[in-house]
Each structure stands twice: as C-alpha cells, then as structure tokens.
C-alpha positions in Angstrom: 19.8 15.0 -7.5 18.0 13.0 -10.1 14.7 13.9 -12.0 11.5 11.8 -12.5 9.5 12.1 -15.9 5.5 12.5 -15.0 3.1 12.6 -17.8 -0.6 13.3 -17.9 -2.7 12.4 -20.7 -5.8 15.0 -20.6 -9.0 15.5 -22.6 -10.5 19.1 -23.1 -13.9 17.2 -24.1 -14.0 15.1 -20.8 -12.4 18.0 -19.0 -10.1 16.0 -17.1 -7.0 13.7 -17.3 -5.8 10.3 -16.5 -3.8 9.5 -13.1 -0.4 10.5 -13.7 2.2 8.1 -15.0 5.6 8.1 -13.9 8.5 6.9 -16.4 10.6 4.0 -15.1 13.7 5.9 -15.9 15.0 8.5 -13.6 17.3 11.1 -15.3 20.7 12.3 -14.1 19.7 16.4 -15.3 16.7 18.2 -16.6 17.8 18.4 -20.3 17.7 14.5 -20.6 14.7 14.4 -19.0 12.8 16.9 -21.1 14.1 15.3 -24.4 12.7 12.1 -23.3 9.5 13.7 -22.4 9.0 15.5 -25.8 9.8 12.2 -27.8 8.0 9.9 -25.6 4.9 12.1 -26.1 5.0 12.2 -29.6 5.3 8.4 -29.7 2.1 8.3 -27.5 0.1 10.9 -29.5 1.0 8.7 -32.7 -0.1 5.7 -31.2 -3.3 7.1 -30.1 -3.8 8.1 -33.5 -5.4 11.1 -35.1 -8.9 10.1 -35.1 -9.0 9.7 -31.3 -7.1 12.7 -30.6 -9.4 15.1 -32.5 -12.2 13.3 -31.3 -11.6 13.8 -27.6 -9.3 16.8 -27.9 -6.5 14.9 -26.2 -3.4 16.3 -25.0 -0.3 15.4 -23.1 1.4 17.0 -20.3 4.6 16.4 -18.7 7.1 17.8 -16.2 10.4 17.0 -14.7 10.6 16.9 -11.3 13.6 16.8 -8.7 13.8 13.5 -6.8 15.7 13.2 -3.7 18.2 10.1 -3.7 19.5 9.0 -0.5 23.2 8.9 -0.3 24.7 5.8 0.9 25.8 6.0 4.6 28.8 4.3 6.1 27.9 2.2 8.6 30.1 1.9 11.8 31.4 -1.4 12.9 31.5 -2.0 16.8 34.7 -3.4 18.0 
C-alpha cells in the first residue's frame, strides 16, 4: 500500500479552503508522507509570506491517505 499526500490551503477570513492539491509523489509509509507534509507546508507558508498569512488568517491542512495500488497480474498465454 502507498500513501498520497493531500494539502488544503485555507483562510479563516474567507471561511473556506482552496481545492485540494495532491502531492506528485506517492509514499511507501505514513512516516515519510508526514515528514514531507510538514516540510512542504512550512515551505509554502514561507512562500506566501507573513503579510498575506496574517491578513487572511491562512493555514494549511494536510493528510496522508492510503492509496490502493494494483498488483501486477500474470497473463495466461494460450497454447
């Protein structure tokens, strides 16, 4: 099983969140997913900047969700 990292950028002032953003990497376990979620959230907050964060009371929510991966199947060859 793999894990998908999903971010929501929200504003208390607007009372809503932007559509979810799914990280391009799938993770082998929750630990790796969470560590990337925290570090990417910090990068995004710093990118947005103090003024915008404070003006719009912005925050980031994220979660790591199990993703079912299809197992390769063996094809039977007809003889």
